[in-house]
C-alpha positions, 0 to 999 in steps of 0.5 A, a space after each residue: 500500500 505504501 507505493 500509493 501516495 494518494 487515495 486508491 481510485 478503486 480497492 477491490 476486496 475479493 474472496 478467492 475460491 468460486 469468486 475470483 477463481 472459477 474451479 469449473 473453468 479449466 482454462 481460467 479464462 475469467 480470471 485471466 480476463 480480470 488479470 489483464 484488466 487490472 494490470 492494464 487499467 488499475 494496478 498503478 493507482 488502485 489496491 487489490 485485496 484477496 480475502 479468503 478462508 484459506 490458511 497461508 499454506 492453502 493460499 500459497 498452494 492456490 497461487 501455484 495452481 492458478 494464474 493469480 495476481 499478486 495482491 497488495 493485501 492478503 486477508 486469510 483464515 476467514 479474516 484472522 490474518 492480514 499481511 502486506 505485499 509480496 513478502 506477506 508482512 503481518 499486521 501486528 496491530 490486527 493480532 493485538 485486536 484479536 487477542 481480546 477475550 480469546 483463548 485457543 486452549 479453551 476453544 479446543 477443550 470445549 469443541 472436543 466435547 462435540 462428536 458432530 464436529 470433525 477437525 479440518 486439516 492441521 494447516 487450517 488450524 490457526 492462532 485465531 481460527 479453529 476449523 471443523 466440518 459439520 453436517 448441514 442438518 446439525 450445524 444450527 444446533 451445534 452452533 447454538 450450544 457451542 456459543 453458550 458453552 464458550 460464553 460461559 467460559 468467558 470468551 467472546 467468539 464468532 462462529 461462521 458456517 459456510 459452504 454447507 459444511 465448514 464451521 469456523 470459530 474465531 474471536 468476535 472481533 475477527 471475520 472478513 468484514 471486521 478485517 475490511 473495516 480495520 483496513 479501511 480505518 487504517 487507510 483513512 488514518 493515513 489519508 488514503 481512504 479509497 475513492 471506491 471499494 468493491 467487495 466480491 463474494 460467493 458464500 456465507 463467510 463473505 456476507 460481512 463484506 457487504 455490511 461495511 458502510 459505503 462499500 459496493 458489493 457483488 455476489 457472483 452469479 454462482 453465489 451459494 444459497 446461504 449468501 443469497 438468503 442473507 442478501 434477501 433478508 438483509 440487503 435486498 433494498 441496497 442498490 450498492 449490492 448486486 447479484 451478477 449475471 456472470 460467474 466468478 471474476 466475470 461477475 467482478 468485471 460486470 460489477 465494475 461496469 454496472 457501478 461505473 467504478 472505472 474501465 471494465 473492458 478487459 484487453 482479452 475482450 479486444 479482438 485486435 490489439 494492434 488496432 487498440 489505441 489509448 489516448 495518452 501514452 500508457 506503457 503498462 497498457 503496451 506491455 499487457 497488449 504485447 504479451 497478450 498478442 504473444 500468447 495469441 500468436 503462439 496459439 495460432 489465433 492471429 494471422 501470420 501476416 507481414 502487417 503484424 510483423 511490420 507493426 511490431 518492428 515499427 514499435 521498436 527502436 532500431 538499436 533496441 536490445 533484448 537481454 534473455 534470462 540466460 544473459 544472451 543479448 540480441 536486437 529487438 528486431 531479431 527477437 521479433 523475427 524469432 517470434 515469427 518462427 513460432 507462430 501456432 506452435 502452441 495451437 490446441 495446447 494449454 498455453 497461457 501468458 499473463 503479466 503481474 505487478 505492472 508498474 511504470 515510472 517516468 524516469 525522464 520526460 518521455 522515458 519510462 521504465 516498466 517493471 513486471 512479472 511475466 508468466 507462461 503456462 504450458 500444460 502443467 509447466 509454469 515458467 516466470 521471469 521478472 522483466 524491465 522494459 525501457 520505453 521512449 516516446 517518438 513524435 507522432 508514433 507514441 511509445 517505442 520499445 528500446 530495451 527489454 531485460 529479463 531474469 528468471 523468477 525465483 518462483 519459477 521451477 523450470 528455467 528453460 532457456 531453449 523454449 523462452 522467446 521473450 
């Protein structure tokens, strides 16, 4: 959050499973559509927050499985853990807040007396969250009795039932809603309260997000019965909370448009990017556009024509250089010629490309440095590199690629020099 010196234009706070991530979409298309929209239009002046019931362990597993962007803030374990940035630095003030009237030992002792409760995996047991599975028919009765017992022991807890089987016990001050309220209060105290905030969810543990004042909300089209029931009972007359017509990340994009929170046309929804121009020089847009074109080129979804090659070369500085992750240097013009040889080599295969953390800095009038992470998924193999692009502006021709340098990402297991083009 420190990279922003003024209030974020938009803060999106989204659940992950079945909200941002569609587990029924093997190509991850709705997620990739959101990714390109965010990096093209929002990353530079907005905040992305993931709010998930997953523990840090399961959250990191999901990041390896799906093409998730890197959020500015991660709220995990049903709102009991808040961390910041790539290094996931914990918020110690939030930990202090949750310790009030909470005793993990007492919670474990009392829950052990309920045969209806089945403890979830060890990774899901956290300092301020104890998680079980319980049959839907027993959930209400167990919740009521357990609440009374814990209250008698002097604890102030919250019990959340979601997904038709998950039962989480948290401190009363915890939860996705309270974590969001804490985050907003913190941003306000720093003079950085977002201009608009959009909360996105699909299940019962997301309901709290929509209860925060002045926050827009979207329940994705595939929202579960428990959340729709909550909405009907608590927010049906609230015009700031909608039930989207599209699934998962597609519903988030839909809500951005319906609430008029900013651009909602994903670059992935543009059929021909070489015709796609923006009014002002936008180096981030150029990077997103190029790598999306690169994906379609290798998938054989665009025509192998001289016009495309000529357009790409025209956007490169005559002396432009590309430094391969292996350290080899070659001209940008030669790199485009190399790319031409690979047209359609991924046709019919599971091949996707996305960029993350696209941030541009104007280092001198008309000169920009764009830093980003670029990822390729080919089948089950994922390769990534950190990338720096230097752009200059050319009178009447817009941005020109002058220098591209890539190094292998530490997270990239496979570092394949032979198949990496750019």
